[in-house]
C-alpha positions in Angstrom: 147.6 76.7 53.4 151.2 75.6 54.0 154.2 77.8 54.8 157.6 76.6 54.1 159.9 76.5 57.0 164.0 76.7 56.4 166.6 75.3 58.7 163.9 73.9 60.8 164.3 69.9 59.9 162.8 67.4 60.5 160.0 69.9 59.9 159.0 71.4 56.1 156.0 73.1 56.4 153.2 74.8 58.9 150.1 74.5 57.9 146.5 75.2 59.5 145.2 72.3 57.5 144.6 68.8 59.2 144.5 67.1 55.9 147.8 68.3 54.8 149.7 67.1 57.9 152.3 64.7 58.1 155.1 63.6 60.3 157.4 66.9 58.7 154.2 69.2 59.0 153.7 71.6 62.0 150.0 72.1 62.6 149.0 75.7 63.6 145.9 75.6 65.6 143.3 78.6 65.5 140.0 79.4 67.1 138.7 78.2 63.3 140.5 74.7 63.0 141.0 73.7 66.7 138.6 70.9 66.5 141.0 69.2 63.6 143.7 69.1 65.7 142.9 65.2 66.4 143.0 64.5 62.9 146.4 66.3 62.6 147.7 64.2 65.1 146.3 60.8 62.9 147.5 62.5 59.8 151.3 62.1 61.5 151.9 65.8 62.6 153.5 65.6 66.2 153.7 69.3 67.1 151.0 71.7 67.4 151.7 75.3 68.0 150.0 78.6 68.3 149.6 81.5 65.9 151.9 83.3 68.2 154.4 80.8 68.3 154.3 80.6 64.6 155.1 84.1 63.7 158.2 83.3 66.3 159.0 80.0 64.2 159.3 82.0 61.0 161.2 84.9 62.7 158.7 87.6 61.8 158.1 88.8 65.8 159.8 92.0 66.3 161.2 92.7 62.6 158.0 94.6 60.9 155.8 97.3 62.9 151.9 96.3 61.8 149.1 98.7 61.8 145.6 97.8 62.6 142.8 99.5 61.4 139.4 99.2 62.0 136.1 100.8 61.8 132.6 100.8 60.1 133.9 103.2 57.0 137.4 104.6 55.9 139.7 101.4 56.3 139.9 100.5 52.8 141.0 104.4 52.2 142.8 105.3 55.3 145.2 101.8 55.0 145.6 102.7 51.4 146.7 106.5 52.6 149.2 105.3 55.1 150.5 102.7 52.8 150.5 105.6 50.0 152.4 108.2 52.5 154.9 105.7 53.4 156.2 104.6 50.0 156.5 108.3 49.1 159.0 109.2 51.9 161.1 106.0 50.7 159.8 103.3 53.6 159.6 99.6 52.4 155.9 98.6 53.3 153.0 96.2 52.8 149.5 96.6 52.7 146.7 93.9 53.1 142.9 94.8 53.0 139.8 94.2 51.0 141.6 95.2 47.9 144.1 92.1 48.4 148.1 92.2 49.4 150.7 94.6 47.9 154.6 94.7 48.8 156.5 97.6 48.1 153.5 99.0 45.5 153.2 95.1 43.8 150.4 93.1 44.2 151.1 89.7 45.3 147.5 88.7 45.8 144.2 89.5 44.6 141.3 90.5 46.7 140.4 88.6 49.5 138.6 88.8 53.1 139.3 92.2 54.6 141.1 90.1 57.0 142.1 87.1 56.0 142.6 83.8 58.1 145.5 83.8 60.5 147.9 81.9 58.5 147.4 84.2 55.5 148.3 86.9 57.3 151.8 85.6 58.6 152.7 84.2 55.2 152.2 88.0 53.5 154.1 89.2 56.7 156.7 86.7 55.9 156.7 88.0 52.5 157.0 91.2 53.6 159.7 91.0 56.0 161.7 89.0 53.4 161.5 92.0 50.9 162.9 94.6 53.8 159.9 96.1 54.9 159.4 98.1 57.7 155.6 98.4 58.0 152.9 96.1 57.5 149.5 98.2 57.2 146.4 95.8 57.4 142.6 96.2 57.6 141.1 94.8 60.3 137.2 93.4 60.5 134.6 93.1 63.5 134.4 89.5 62.4 138.2 89.1 62.8 137.8 90.5 66.1 134.9 88.6 67.3 136.5 85.4 65.6 140.3 85.7 67.0 141.6 86.0 63.4 144.3 88.4 64.7 145.2 86.3 67.7 149.0 86.5 68.1 149.9 89.5 66.3 151.5 92.3 68.3 150.3 96.0 66.7 152.5 98.8 66.7 149.6 100.9 66.5 145.7 100.6 66.3 143.4 103.1 64.4 139.8 103.7 64.8 137.7 105.2 61.9 134.5 105.4 63.2 131.5 103.2 64.3 128.1 103.0 62.6 125.7 100.3 61.9 126.9 97.4 59.5 127.0 93.9 60.0 124.4 93.2 62.4 123.5 89.8 60.2 126.3 88.6 62.4 126.8 90.8 65.3 122.9 90.7 66.4 122.7 94.0 67.9 124.4 97.3 67.9 125.7 97.4 71.3 127.3 94.0 70.3 129.1 95.3 67.3 130.5 98.4 69.5 131.4 96.2 72.1 133.6 94.2 69.8 135.3 97.3 67.7 136.2 98.3 71.6 138.1 94.9 72.1 140.6 95.8 69.7 141.5 98.8 72.0 141.4 97.3 75.5 145.5 96.9 75.3 148.0 99.6 76.1 149.4 99.2 72.6 149.8 102.8 70.7 146.4 104.0 69.7 144.6 106.6 67.3 141.0 107.3 68.1 138.8 109.3 66.1 138.0 111.9 68.7 134.7 113.1 66.9 133.6 109.0 67.2 131.4 108.5 70.5 130.4 104.8 70.1 133.9 103.1 71.6 135.7 102.4 74.4 139.1 102.5 74.5 142.2 102.0 77.1 143.7 105.7 77.2 146.9 104.4 77.6 149.3 105.3 74.8 146.2 106.7 73.0 146.2 109.7 70.8 143.3 111.6 68.9 142.3 113.2 65.6 139.2 115.2 64.8 137.6 118.0 63.1 134.9 119.0 65.8 136.6 118.3 69.0 139.9 119.1 70.7 142.5 116.2 69.6 146.2 115.2 69.0 145.7 115.9 65.2 143.1 118.5 64.7 141.7 120.1 61.5 141.5 123.9 62.0 140.3 125.2 58.6 139.7 123.4 55.4 137.8 123.3 52.0 135.9 120.9 49.8 135.5 122.8 46.9 138.6 121.8 44.3 139.6 118.3 46.2 140.5 118.9 50.0 142.8 121.5 51.2 143.4 121.8 54.7 145.2 123.2 57.8 145.9 120.7 60.6 147.4 121.4 64.4 149.7 118.8 66.1 149.9 120.4 69.7 150.8 124.3 68.7 152.4 123.6 65.3 150.0 124.0 61.9 150.5 122.3 58.9 148.8 122.4 55.1 147.8 119.8 52.9 146.1 119.3 49.7 144.7 116.5 48.2 142.4 115.6 44.6 139.8 113.6 46.6 136.7 114.7 47.4 134.1 114.4 50.8 134.3 115.6 53.8 134.8 111.8 55.0 138.1 111.9 53.1 139.3 114.6 55.5 138.7 111.9 58.1 140.8 109.7 56.6 143.7 111.5 55.6 144.1 112.9 58.8 144.2 109.5 60.4 146.9 108.8 57.5 148.5 111.4 58.3 148.6 110.9 62.3 149.4 107.7 61.8 152.7 108.2 60.0 153.6 110.9 62.6 153.4 109.0 65.6 155.2 105.9 63.7 158.1 108.5 63.2 158.0 107.6 59.5 159.1 110.9 58.6 158.6 114.5 59.5 155.0 116.3 59.7 156.3 118.5 56.6 157.0 115.6 54.7 154.1 113.6 55.3 151.6 116.4 54.4 153.7 117.0 51.2 153.4 112.9 50.7 149.0 113.5 51.0 149.1 115.3 47.6 150.6 112.5 45.7 147.5 109.9 47.0 144.9 109.8 44.6 142.5 107.8 46.4 141.4 104.1 45.9 139.5 102.4 43.1 135.8 102.0 43.6 135.9 104.9 46.4 134.4 108.3 45.3 135.8 107.3 41.8 135.1 109.5 39.0 134.0 107.5 36.3 133.2 110.1 33.5 133.7 114.0 34.2 131.4 114.8 31.5 128.5 114.1 32.6 129.9 114.1 35.9 129.4 110.2 37.3 130.9 108.5 40.5 131.1 105.3 41.8 131.4 104.3 45.4 131.4 101.4 47.5 129.0 102.9 50.3 126.7 100.0 51.6 125.6 101.3 55.0 123.4 104.4 56.0 126.3 106.2 57.1 128.4 105.7 54.0 125.7 106.6 51.9 125.4 109.7 54.2 128.9 110.8 53.9 128.9 110.1 50.0 125.5 112.2 49.4 126.5 114.8 52.1 129.5 115.4 50.5 127.7 116.1 47.0 125.0 118.5 48.8 126.3 121.7 46.5 125.3 119.5 43.7 121.7 118.0 42.2 122.3 114.1 42.9 120.8 111.2 41.0 121.5 108.3 43.4 121.7 104.4 42.1 121.7 102.2 44.9 120.4 98.7 46.5 121.4 96.5 49.2 123.0 93.4 49.3 121.2 89.9 50.0 122.0 87.8 53.2 123.2 90.6 55.5 121.7 93.0 57.9 118.0 93.7 56.5 117.3 96.4 59.1 119.6 98.8 57.2 117.8 99.0 54.0 115.0 101.3 55.1 117.5 103.3 56.4 119.6 103.5 53.5 116.3 104.5 51.4 115.6 107.2 54.0 119.2 108.5 53.4 118.8 108.6 49.9 115.4 110.5 50.3 117.2 112.9 52.3 119.5 114.0 50.5 119.2 113.0 46.6 117.1 115.0 43.8 116.4 111.7 41.9 116.6 108.3 43.4 116.9 104.9 41.4 116.5 101.6 43.5 117.9 98.6 42.2 119.9 95.4 42.8 123.0 95.3 44.5 124.3 91.5 45.1 120.9 89.8 45.9 122.8 86.8 46.8 120.8 83.8 47.6 117.4 86.7 48.1 114.8 87.7 45.8 115.9 91.0 44.4 112.8 92.6 44.5 112.0 92.0 48.0 115.2 93.6 49.3 114.1 96.3 47.1 110.8 96.5 48.8 112.5 96.6 52.2 114.4 99.9 51.2 111.3 101.4 49.6 109.4 100.6 53.2 111.6 103.7 54.6 110.8 105.9 51.6 107.5 107.8 50.2 106.4 107.1 47.1 106.8 110.5 44.6 107.9 111.3 40.7 111.3 111.2 41.7 111.8 107.9 43.2 112.4 105.0 40.4 112.7 101.4 40.7 114.8 99.5 38.4 115.3 95.6 39.3 117.7 95.1 36.9 121.0 97.1 37.6 122.5 98.0 34.2 119.2 99.2 33.2 119.0 101.4 36.4 122.4 103.0 35.4 121.4 103.6 32.1 118.2 105.4 33.2 120.0 107.5 35.3 122.5 108.6 32.6 119.0 109.6 30.6 117.8 111.3 33.3 120.9 113.3 34.1 120.9 116.9 33.5 123.9 119.6 32.8 124.4 120.2 36.7 123.5 116.8 38.1 125.8 114.0 39.3 124.9 110.8 39.0 125.9 108.4 42.4 126.3 105.0 41.6 126.6 103.3 45.2 127.3 100.1 46.7 129.2 97.8 44.9 132.5 100.1 44.6 135.2 98.5 42.3 133.4 94.7 42.3 133.9 93.4 39.0 131.0 91.1 39.3 127.1 91.1 40.5 126.0 88.0 42.8 122.7 86.3 41.8 121.3 83.2 43.3 125.0 81.9 44.0 126.4 82.6 40.9 129.0 85.6 40.3 128.3 87.2 36.9 130.9 89.7 35.2 129.3 93.3 36.3 131.7 96.3 37.1 129.6 99.7 37.6 132.2 101.6 36.1 132.7 99.6 32.9 128.5 99.3 32.4 128.9 103.5 32.4 131.8 103.7 30.0 129.8 101.1 27.6 126.4 103.1 27.8 128.3 106.5 27.3 130.5 105.2 24.6 127.5 103.6 22.9 125.5 106.7 23.0 128.6 108.8 21.3 128.6 106.1 18.2 124.7 107.1 17.8 125.2 110.7 17.3 
């Protein structure tokens, strides 16, 4: 990747790719490409700099407030809520994460890694600064922390959503995973920590908190989840109210974190922030209502904890859940996901997610190992057929929850990405049935 330089003759670009180097190019050295530094020199590069030096060279340092959000679940929704609130109160802001990159309500980059390589982040920051942004909200993955893909960035605020089991294929143990997440909060930068999350260590200097169960800087005093979300939040001795069309107890945490973040950054008054919350409709693929009658909801939940949060939020309804587990990922969570579905759902259909290089049936068998065979448990390897079976089984008071892929528009099988969107599949099936009536 190249970024153009202005007023830095004879240098014209910075790059993290040694193959792009020549006498007019500066090479940005990172943990990922450091072994190629000699190659960059051989290609004519006469200057090598760090990511932090690159931020200074491009005149980004100190010109924008970076908000970093990490956690197993809730990063995307919390980041999007902060972005939405800031825009709503008249601020200029950028957003980078799983859904891509947005600047001032315009998408400038399609979906990518949750946290891309540092030079891509720097490029996005540069565009945000050039377009007058005061804030830049970004999701920070555990992989990015472990691989130092955020080195050089100065965060105005760091936020923790939660820590539960995920990515153990990469981190090897939950203890290592917690240690990596905790590393993000070791410094004295401004922090907003979920007070109800115990699996985290952090530097208490400049740390504030939010929560529902325990005393916190921002605490939910009362709430209702019947028709969306309505809640009262206290900050010190003052109480404020907010409402949202979003569903789920877990989204109460996400919205509370967003409210606290914008307040801590002095983006607006608490009254303005709480009013702006009502204008945020959520994120595609996260508790997204695909059909009202019959009620069908698609969600990205792909961990035992994520599934529990979604399923528990619908515990007053009879739930038919469709889910699988991704291939080439943490295998230990599969039986736990099965047990979670069995605990909450009236009927269950286990199917394929993104099997990748694994045999789909093998993945399903590992999910089933955490469950008990019974009439309400069904297996359909083909995801389209699984979704159709769930809709066939659906009664008047049932809600169909399709979990795991959210707003993904493909299914990866044997290394090939085939077009597949859970939301489109539901709409196709319902439209076909409507024509047959």
